[in-house]
C-alpha positions as CSV (number, residue, x, y, z in Angstrom):
1,M,65.9,2.0,31.5
2,T,63.9,5.1,30.7
3,H,63.6,5.8,26.7
4,V,61.3,8.5,26.7
5,R,62.2,11.9,27.0
6,R,59.2,14.0,27.1
7,F,55.2,14.1,26.1
8,D,55.4,15.6,22.6
9,H,51.8,15.8,21.5
10,I,48.1,13.7,20.9
11,G,47.0,13.1,17.3
12,I,43.4,12.9,16.0
13,T,42.1,12.4,12.7
14,V,39.3,14.3,11.7
15,A,36.9,14.5,8.8
16,D,36.9,18.2,9.3
17,L,39.4,19.8,9.8
18,E,38.6,23.2,9.3
19,V,35.8,22.9,11.9
20,A,37.7,20.5,14.2
21,T,40.4,23.5,14.0
22,A,38.2,26.0,15.0
23,F,36.6,24.3,18.3
24,F,39.6,23.8,19.7
25,V,40.8,27.6,19.0
26,G,37.7,28.4,20.4
27,L,38.9,26.9,24.2
28,G,42.2,28.9,23.9
29,L,44.5,26.5,21.6
30,E,46.8,28.6,19.5
31,V,47.4,27.7,15.8
32,E,51.1,26.3,16.3
33,G,51.1,25.2,12.4
34,T,49.9,23.7,9.2
35,G,51.6,21.7,7.0
36,S,50.5,18.6,4.6
37,V,53.0,15.5,4.0
38,E,53.2,12.3,1.7
39,G,55.3,10.0,1.4
40,E,57.2,7.0,1.5
41,F,58.0,8.8,5.1
42,V,54.1,9.0,6.0
43,E,53.3,6.1,4.3
44,T,56.1,3.5,6.4
45,V,55.0,5.1,9.6
46,C,51.4,4.7,9.4
47,G,51.8,2.1,7.0
48,I,49.1,3.3,4.6
49,P,50.2,3.2,0.7
50,G,49.3,6.4,-1.1
51,A,49.0,8.3,2.5
52,H,48.4,12.3,1.7
53,C,47.6,14.5,5.2
54,E,47.3,17.5,5.7
55,L,48.3,18.5,9.8
56,V,47.3,22.1,12.0
57,M,49.9,21.4,15.2
58,L,47.9,23.0,18.3
59,A,50.5,24.5,21.4
60,S,47.6,24.8,24.7
61,P,48.5,27.4,26.5
62,G,49.9,25.5,29.6
63,G,52.7,23.3,27.6
64,G,51.3,20.1,25.3
65,R,50.5,20.2,21.8
66,L,47.6,18.3,20.0
67,E,47.8,17.6,16.1
68,L,44.8,17.6,14.0
69,A,45.2,15.5,10.2
70,R,42.6,15.4,7.5
71,F,43.6,12.5,5.1
72,V,43.2,13.7,1.6
73,T,44.1,10.1,0.3
74,P,42.9,7.5,0.9
75,D,39.9,8.5,2.7
76,H,39.7,8.6,6.0
77,L,37.6,5.6,7.9
78,P,34.2,6.1,9.9
79,G,35.1,6.3,13.7
80,S,32.2,5.6,16.2
81,P,31.2,9.2,16.8
82,G,28.8,8.7,19.9
83,A,31.7,6.3,22.1
84,M,31.1,6.5,25.6
85,A,34.6,6.6,28.2
86,N,33.8,2.1,28.7
87,E,34.3,2.1,24.4
88,L,38.5,1.0,24.0
89,G,40.5,3.4,22.4
90,L,41.2,6.7,23.0
91,R,39.3,8.3,25.9
92,N,39.0,11.9,25.4
93,V,41.2,14.8,25.3
94,S,41.3,16.9,28.5
95,F,42.1,20.8,29.6
96,E,42.6,22.8,32.8
97,V,39.7,25.8,32.4
98,E,39.7,28.7,34.3
99,N,35.8,28.7,34.0
100,L,34.6,25.3,33.8
101,Q,30.4,27.2,33.1
102,A,31.5,29.6,31.2
103,A,33.9,27.1,28.7
104,V,31.0,25.2,28.4
105,D,28.3,27.6,27.5
106,A,31.0,29.2,24.6
107,V,31.4,24.9,22.8
108,A,27.4,25.0,23.4
109,A,27.2,28.0,21.5
110,D,28.9,26.9,19.0
111,G,25.8,23.5,19.4
112,Y,28.6,21.2,21.6
113,G,26.8,19.7,24.1
114,L,27.9,17.9,27.8
115,V,28.5,14.8,27.4
116,G,26.7,14.0,31.0
117,G,26.9,16.9,33.5
118,I,29.4,19.3,35.2
119,G,30.1,17.1,38.6
120,E,32.4,18.4,41.4
121,Y,35.2,15.9,43.3
122,Q,35.4,16.0,46.7
123,G,35.4,19.7,46.5
124,S,38.6,20.2,44.4
125,V,38.0,19.9,40.8
126,R,34.3,20.1,39.0
127,M,34.6,18.7,35.4
128,A,32.3,17.9,32.3
129,Y,32.9,16.1,29.5
130,V,32.0,17.5,25.8
131,R,31.4,16.3,22.4
132,G,33.6,17.8,20.2
133,P,33.8,17.8,16.6
134,E,33.0,14.1,14.8
135,G,32.3,12.7,18.5
136,I,35.8,13.7,19.8
137,V,35.2,13.9,23.4
138,V,36.5,16.9,25.2
139,S,37.3,16.3,29.1
140,L,37.4,20.0,30.7
141,F,38.3,20.6,34.5
142,E,38.6,23.5,36.8
143,Q,40.7,23.4,40.2
144,L,38.9,24.7,42.9
145,T,41.3,24.5,45.4
């Protein structure tokens, strides 16, 4: 029996919603909507009494969405901003780009650097991990064939 009908979105909790939103908009995502949620629904779903979140939903040009959330209450708990790919949890958010070097240069101009380097796999794809705001690892890749 199949339970999933479709993929909807990935959610990331951030401390600075404006900075994180600007980073992803700079990569080419578009703000689909913003809002705030509090009360019984979010408290029940998150299991956090008194939860109140501000949200930004971003849409990718090729489909797929990314939800950024900032907790107003209770205060956020620190994550591991230096997490590497082998740390348990969300590994990365990945986007295909038209020109990898141009994308890497653009985020570098805003102060975000590579986790490692730019790699090429069997002449078919080039990829780099970029450490975005609050340590979010963003995989950027370019199809070569």
